[in-house]
C-alpha positions in Angstrom: 10.4 13.0 -15.8 14.1 12.1 -15.2 15.1 8.8 -16.6 15.5 5.4 -15.1 18.6 5.0 -12.9 18.6 8.7 -12.0 16.4 8.7 -9.0 16.8 7.7 -5.3 14.5 6.9 -2.5 15.3 7.7 1.2 13.2 6.4 4.0 13.2 7.1 7.8 11.0 4.7 9.8 10.7 5.2 13.5 8.4 5.1 16.5 6.5 8.1 15.2 5.8 6.9 11.7 7.4 7.0 8.2 9.0 9.8 6.3 10.2 9.5 2.7 12.1 11.6 0.2 12.4 10.9 -3.5 14.9 12.8 -5.6 17.1 13.0 -8.6 20.9 13.2 -8.5 21.2 15.0 -11.9 18.5 17.6 -11.5 18.5 18.0 -7.7 14.7 17.8 -7.6 13.2 16.3 -4.4 9.8 15.7 -2.9 8.7 14.0 0.3 5.8 12.7 2.3 5.2 11.4 5.8 2.8 9.2 7.7 2.2 9.3 11.5 1.4 5.6 11.7 4.4 3.5 12.8 5.2 0.2 11.1 4.0 -2.8 13.1 6.3 -5.2 14.9 5.2 -8.8 15.2 6.5 -12.3 15.8 8.9 -11.9 12.8 10.1 -8.5 14.0 9.5 -5.5 11.8 6.6 -6.4 9.5 7.7 -6.1 5.9 4.2 -6.4 4.5 2.9 -3.5 6.7 6.0 -1.6 5.9 5.2 -1.7 2.2 1.6 -1.0 2.8 2.5 2.2 4.6 5.4 3.1 2.3 3.9 2.6 -1.2 1.4 5.5 -1.3 4.0 7.9 0.2 6.5 6.9 -2.5 4.1 7.1 -5.4 2.9 10.6 -4.4 6.5 11.7 -4.0 7.6 10.2 -7.4 4.7 12.1 -9.1 5.7 15.4 -7.5 9.4 15.0 -8.1 9.1 13.7 -11.6 11.5 10.8 -11.0 10.4 7.8 -13.1 12.5 5.1 -11.3 14.2 5.5 -7.9 17.0 3.1 -8.8 18.7 3.4 -5.4 16.8 3.1 -2.1 18.0 3.7 1.5 15.7 2.5 4.2 16.6 3.6 7.7 14.5 1.7 10.2 14.3 1.8 14.0 15.0 -1.7 15.4 16.6 -3.0 12.3 19.7 -4.4 14.1 17.6 -6.5 16.5 14.2 -6.9 14.8 15.1 -6.6 11.1 15.5 -10.2 9.9 12.2 -10.3 8.0 12.7 -6.8 6.6 16.2 -7.8 5.3 14.7 -10.9 3.8 11.7 -9.4 2.1 12.0 -5.7 1.6 14.6 -5.4 -1.2 12.7 -7.7 -3.6 9.4 -5.9 -2.7 10.9 -2.5 -3.5 12.3 -4.0 -6.8 8.9 -5.3 -7.8 6.9 -2.2 -6.8 9.2 0.6 -7.9 12.0 -0.9 -10.0 14.6 -0.2 -7.3 17.8 -2.0 -8.2 20.0 -1.3 -5.1 18.7 -1.2 -1.6 20.6 -0.2 1.6 19.0 -1.4 4.8 20.3 0.9 7.5 19.7 1.0 11.2 18.1 4.3 12.2 21.2 5.0 14.4 23.3 5.0 11.3 21.0 7.4 9.4 21.1 9.6 12.5 24.9 9.4 12.5 25.1 10.3 8.8 22.7 13.1 9.2 24.5 14.5 12.2 28.2 14.1 11.3 28.4 12.8 7.7 31.3 10.5 7.0 33.6 11.6 9.8 34.8 9.7 12.9 32.9 10.4 16.1 29.8 9.5 18.2 26.2 10.4 18.0 23.5 10.1 20.7 20.1 9.7 19.1 17.3 10.3 21.6 13.6 10.4 21.0 11.1 7.9 22.4 14.1 5.5 22.7 17.8 6.1 22.9 20.9 4.7 21.2 24.5 5.8 20.8 26.5 5.0 17.8 30.1 5.7 16.9 32.6 4.8 14.2 36.3 5.3 13.3 35.2 4.7 9.7 36.4 1.1 9.9 33.6 -0.4 12.0 30.5 0.6 13.9 30.0 0.5 17.6 26.6 0.8 19.3 25.4 1.1 22.8 21.9 0.7 24.2 19.0 0.8 21.8 17.5 -2.2 23.5 13.9 -1.0 23.7 11.9 0.5 26.5 11.7 -2.8 28.5 15.4 -3.7 28.5 17.2 -0.4 27.9 16.9 2.9 26.0 18.2 4.4 29.2 17.8 8.1 29.3 15.4 8.2 26.4 11.9 9.7 26.3 10.1 6.5 27.4 12.6 6.0 30.2 12.2 9.6 31.4 8.4 9.4 31.2 8.3 6.1 33.0 10.6 7.4 35.7 8.3 10.4 36.1 5.2 8.3 36.3 6.9 6.0 38.9 7.7 9.1 41.0 4.0 10.1 40.6 2.8 6.8 41.9 5.3 6.9 44.7 3.7 10.1 45.8 0.3 8.6 45.5 1.3 5.7 47.8 3.2 7.9 50.3 6.5 6.2 49.5 9.9 8.0 49.5 11.1 9.4 46.2 7.7 10.6 45.2 6.7 13.8 43.6 3.4 15.5 44.3 4.0 17.8 41.3 4.5 14.9 38.9 1.4 13.1 40.4 -0.7 16.2 39.6 0.7 16.2 36.1 0.1 12.5 35.6 -3.5 12.8 36.7 -4.0 15.8 34.5 -2.8 13.8 31.5 -4.1 10.3 32.2 -6.8 10.5 34.8 -6.9 8.9 38.3 -3.6 7.4 39.4 -5.4 4.1 40.2 -6.4 3.8 36.5 -2.9 4.5 35.2 -1.8 0.9 34.7 -4.9 0.0 32.8 -4.4 3.1 30.6 -0.8 2.2 29.7 -0.1 -1.5 29.9 -2.5 -2.6 27.1 -1.3 0.0 24.7 0.6 -1.3 21.6 2.2 2.2 21.4 3.2 2.0 25.1 6.8 3.5 24.5 5.3 6.6 22.8 2.7 7.0 25.6 5.4 6.9 28.2 7.5 9.3 26.3 4.6 11.7 26.1 5.1 12.4 29.8 8.8 13.3 29.4 8.0 17.0 28.6 6.0 17.3 31.9 9.1 16.0 33.8 11.2 18.6 32.1 8.7 21.4 32.8 8.7 20.4 36.5 12.4 20.2 36.9 13.0 23.8 37.8 10.9 23.6 40.9 10.9 19.9 41.6 14.0 18.1 42.8 12.7 14.7 41.9 12.1 15.7 38.3 15.5 17.4 38.1 17.1 14.2 39.5 15.4 12.1 36.8 16.9 14.3 34.1 20.3 14.3 35.7 20.2 10.5 35.8 19.1 10.4 32.1 22.0 12.7 31.2 24.4 10.2 32.9 22.9 7.3 31.0 23.4 9.2 27.7 27.0 10.1 28.5 27.7 6.5 29.4 26.4 5.3 26.1 28.4 8.0 24.2 31.6 7.1 26.0 31.1 3.4 25.1 31.1 4.1 21.4 33.3 7.1 20.8 36.7 6.5 19.1 39.6 7.0 21.5 42.1 8.3 18.9 42.3 11.7 17.4 39.7 14.4 18.1 36.4 12.7 17.4 33.2 14.7 17.1 30.2 14.2 19.3 26.7 15.3 18.3 23.2 15.0 19.7 20.2 14.3 17.5 16.5 13.6 18.1 13.4 15.3 19.4 14.2 14.6 23.1 16.7 17.4 23.2 13.9 19.8 22.7 13.3 19.3 26.4 15.8 22.1 26.8 18.3 23.2 29.5 16.9 20.9 32.2 18.3 18.0 30.2 21.0 19.7 28.1 22.9 21.4 31.0 23.6 18.2 33.0 24.3 16.3 29.7 26.9 18.8 28.5 28.6 18.5 31.9 28.6 14.7 31.8 30.0 14.6 28.2 32.8 17.0 29.0 33.8 14.9 32.0 33.7 11.5 30.3 34.9 12.5 26.8 37.5 15.2 27.3 39.2 14.2 24.0 36.0 14.8 21.9 34.7 18.0 20.3 31.1 18.7 20.7 29.6 19.9 17.4 26.1 21.0 16.2 24.1 18.3 14.4 24.0 19.0 10.7 20.7 17.2 10.0 18.2 14.6 11.1 18.0 10.8 10.3 16.0 11.5 7.1 18.8 13.9 6.0 21.2 11.1 6.8 19.2 8.6 4.7 19.3 11.1 1.8 23.1 11.5 2.2 23.6 7.7 2.2 21.4 7.3 -0.8 23.1 10.1 -2.8 26.6 8.6 -2.0 25.5 5.1 -2.8 24.0 6.1 -6.1 27.2 8.1 -7.0 29.5 5.2 -5.9 31.1 7.3 -3.2 29.8 5.8 0.0 32.6 5.6 2.6 30.7 4.7 5.8 31.5 1.1 6.9 29.3 -1.7 5.9 27.8 -4.0 8.5 25.3 -6.9 8.2 23.1 -5.5 10.9 23.7 -1.8 10.7 24.3 -0.9 7.0 23.6 -3.7 4.5 23.6 -3.1 0.7 21.7 -5.5 -1.5 21.1 -5.7 -5.2 17.6 -6.7 -6.1 18.9 -8.5 -9.1 21.8 -10.4 -7.6 23.2 -11.8 -4.3 23.9 -9.4 -1.4 27.1 -7.5 -1.6 
């Protein structure tokens, strides 16, 4: 095993579950695990007890495989950290210190790990879209974010938004109202059963955003032949471009990247999105995403452990804490 102080832990926590990587700076050895069960959110926001319950076996298995005795530095990227992370910020660093001997913890919004994975430490903007949607940008002096308010108040253009809009169009067709789509109604009944039973199948679910997002691929599949579905994706692209424009630095030639599973929907979404971005951000350069949020967490952990982190700190977005002293 490598010695104490040599290892790092990188965590990506989102709506689809947990992913971890444990590694060594010196030896370059890495190992990872994942769980498909998301961390619970309760009255205190993200539940730190459940977080540790899900995280601990993944980390222990990864430590054993990588041969890293003590991950001295940990970076935890978590969805909802900026708005629902007070309990996590209060409890998680000390829990990681007790359980694994971690000495330095960076609590990072998943938008920041997405940014770091996509662009590294360069000025620009990143649209991160999966079940939800957030845009984040920086000039390397401060962070700016847009949306990421969750499926009830925002995440406009994200997977849950597209799925909900598609199901609304399905129910409009069921009722005989304008704006309905018979094709999407057929898709909805194929996935969920009778349209009359749809509210009962969705409203009580604790994983409602993921359930809504599961319908987004059906909207994309229908877009070629269904003008309502195509219109939903054009509107989603407009929302994404709005968010990117709100956070992108205005000086220089900032980079713009897209990251997240939603962009696997393909040309039905990407073609109108590229058009909207070109129109609203003519000064920016579109680049290919270098890596995903877990890759970003690994990058931040490696830089933090090496003392070379240049991304700006922020109490809600990127907060570094020593488990043996006061917050930095």
